[in-house]
C-alpha positions, -999 to 999 in steps of 0.1 A, spaced: -472 67 603 -448 85 622 -440 111 592 -479 114 588 -482 123 623 -453 148 620 -469 161 592 -505 164 610 -490 183 640 -473 209 617 -504 216 597 -524 215 629 -498 245 641 -510 265 610 -545 260 619 -553 234 592 -578 207 601 -564 173 593 -571 136 598 -545 108 594 -559 76 580 -533 43 578 -534 13 559 -523 -5 589 -549 -5 619 -537 20 648 -566 32 662 -554 50 691 -534 77 665 -552 74 634 -581 63 615 -583 34 590 -583 38 552 -618 44 543 -619 60 511 -657 76 518 -649 88 549 -618 105 535 -639 121 507 -663 134 537 -632 147 556 -623 164 522 -657 179 515 -655 193 552 -622 209 543 -600 188 562 -566 178 547 -560 136 545 -528 123 551 -527 85 541 -501 66 559 -484 31 561 -486 27 522 -509 -2 508 -505 -21 545 -489 -50 527 -455 -63 522 -435 -61 488 -454 -27 480 -434 5 487 -449 35 503 -446 50 469 -471 27 455 -491 33 485 -493 68 476 -501 64 438 -528 41 448 -545 68 471 -538 96 445 -559 76 423 -585 65 444 -590 99 455 -588 113 419 -563 139 432 -546 164 411 -512 159 417 -488 134 441 -464 154 460 -431 137 467 -410 152 494 -373 138 492 -337 144 500 -332 164 467 -348 192 450 -363 172 418 -356 146 393 -319 144 378 -304 128 350 -282 110 372 -278 108 413 -270 146 421 -252 130 457 -225 110 434 -223 134 402 -219 170 410 -224 173 370 -262 159 374 -286 183 358 -321 188 372 -353 186 350 -380 211 355 -402 186 340 -398 152 327 -423 126 312 -435 96 330 -419 73 300 -384 90 302 -386 85 341 -393 47 334 -371 42 303 -341 58 319 -348 44 355 -344 79 370 -350 67 405 -379 92 413 -399 63 427 -406 27 421 -417 18 387 -451 8 391 -458 41 414 -447 61 384 -467 38 361 -500 40 381 -496 79 382 -491 78 343 -522 56 335 -543 78 357 -527 112 345 -516 123 381 -484 145 378 -457 139 405 -443 170 419 -407 161 433 -391 187 459 -369 187 488 -388 182 522 -354 194 539 -355 226 530 -378 248 555 -407 260 541 -405 243 506 -438 223 508 -455 261 515 -436 271 482 -442 241 461 -481 243 471 -480 279 461 -466 268 425 -429 283 435 -396 270 444 -375 246 431 -392 211 420 -398 186 391 -430 179 379 -435 146 364 -460 142 338 -471 134 301 -444 143 278 
């Protein structure tokens, strides 16, 4: 929830109207996840930020993000992380690791490429939701990715 609130603050500084919806009830700081309410916010031009995964143990926040993307019919799932895309091996451990510009869901799953948990990747695959993986640590990178620029990997049908 803290990351969602930080993102909300950053977007609102840019003049973007936002709402945070959380799978865990936190009425003082955000709304509960209610799909119809989220749809109405989107219709009004607001950005909806979903927080707290699915609100249940044993499910990762990646699974929560994939679930919300599928529920809302999103065009893509943006995965901001500590590296600038998907690699054939861990770039933090292997200096020769190669970054993919695009890679298929099936290759990610078959080669266990560690983009996100397998159930999240499979859910995106089954709903034809591309996953855009980029570094969140580089200032301005989210804006570049949203503009279709910058270094990233797109996980999609292969």
